[in-house]
Structures are given as structure tokens and as C-alpha cells.
C-alpha positions as CSV (number, residue, x, y, z in Angstrom):
1,X,0.0,0.0,0.0
2,X,1.1,3.5,-0.7
3,X,1.3,6.1,1.9
4,X,-1.4,8.7,1.5
5,X,-0.5,11.0,4.3
6,X,1.7,14.0,3.4
7,X,4.9,15.0,5.0
8,X,4.5,16.6,8.4
9,X,5.0,20.4,8.3
10,X,7.7,22.0,10.3
11,X,6.8,23.4,13.7
12,X,7.1,27.1,13.9
13,X,5.5,27.6,17.3
14,X,8.2,28.7,19.7
15,X,10.9,29.1,17.1
16,X,13.1,32.1,16.6
17,X,11.1,32.9,13.4
18,X,8.4,34.4,15.5
19,X,10.7,36.6,17.6
20,X,11.1,40.0,16.1
21,X,14.6,41.4,15.7
22,X,16.1,43.0,18.8
23,X,15.2,46.7,19.1
24,X,12.8,46.8,16.2
25,X,9.3,48.0,16.3
26,X,6.9,46.8,13.6
27,X,5.8,49.6,11.2
28,X,7.8,52.5,12.7
29,X,11.1,54.1,12.1
30,X,13.6,55.5,14.6
31,X,14.1,59.2,14.6
32,X,17.5,60.2,13.1
33,X,18.6,62.1,16.2
34,X,18.0,59.0,18.3
35,X,20.0,56.9,15.9
36,X,22.9,59.4,16.1
37,X,22.7,59.4,19.9
38,X,23.0,55.7,19.8
39,X,26.0,55.5,17.4
40,X,28.2,58.5,18.6
41,X,29.5,57.0,21.9
42,X,30.7,53.8,20.1
43,X,32.2,55.9,17.2
44,X,34.0,58.1,19.7
45,X,35.3,55.1,21.6
46,X,36.6,53.4,18.4
47,X,38.2,56.7,17.2
48,X,40.1,57.0,20.5
49,X,41.1,53.3,20.6
50,X,42.4,53.1,17.1
51,X,43.9,56.5,16.8
52,X,41.3,58.1,14.6
53,X,41.3,61.3,16.6
54,X,45.0,62.0,15.7
55,X,44.2,61.4,12.0
56,X,41.3,63.8,12.1
57,X,43.4,66.5,13.9
58,X,46.2,66.1,11.4
59,X,43.9,66.4,8.4
60,X,42.1,69.4,9.9
61,X,45.3,71.2,10.6
62,X,46.5,70.5,7.0
63,X,43.2,72.0,5.6
64,X,43.4,75.0,7.9
65,X,47.0,75.6,6.7
66,X,45.9,75.5,3.1
67,X,43.1,77.9,3.8
68,X,45.4,80.2,5.7
69,X,43.5,80.0,9.0
């Protein structure tokens, strides 16, 4: 006899597919100032740790020298 029952479907109840991504709200967008406030502390920390501050100061002083400031 042949099997007439179909394959069992995958269970989705309780899986990670139902959990929304962390920090997201369905149907709404984050205000740009809130996004900037969230990113700036990390960006400042990475700039200090990897020497980005010195590079920016060097470039800014070079531009200021070219402009005669």
C-alpha cells in the first residue's frame, strides 16, 4: 500500500522565526537624532582606541594651513 499522508509540516510555534529582531518596532522608524545618539558613543570610543582622533586632527590642521587659517 502506498502512503497517502503528506509530509509533516515544520513546527514554527516557539521558534526564533516568531521573535522580532532585537530593538525593532513593527511599522515604525527610529528618529535620526535617536540613531545618532546611539551611534556616537561607540564611534568616539573606536576613534580613540584606534587613533582616529589624531588622524582627524592632522587632516584638519592641514586643511586649515591650506586655507590660511
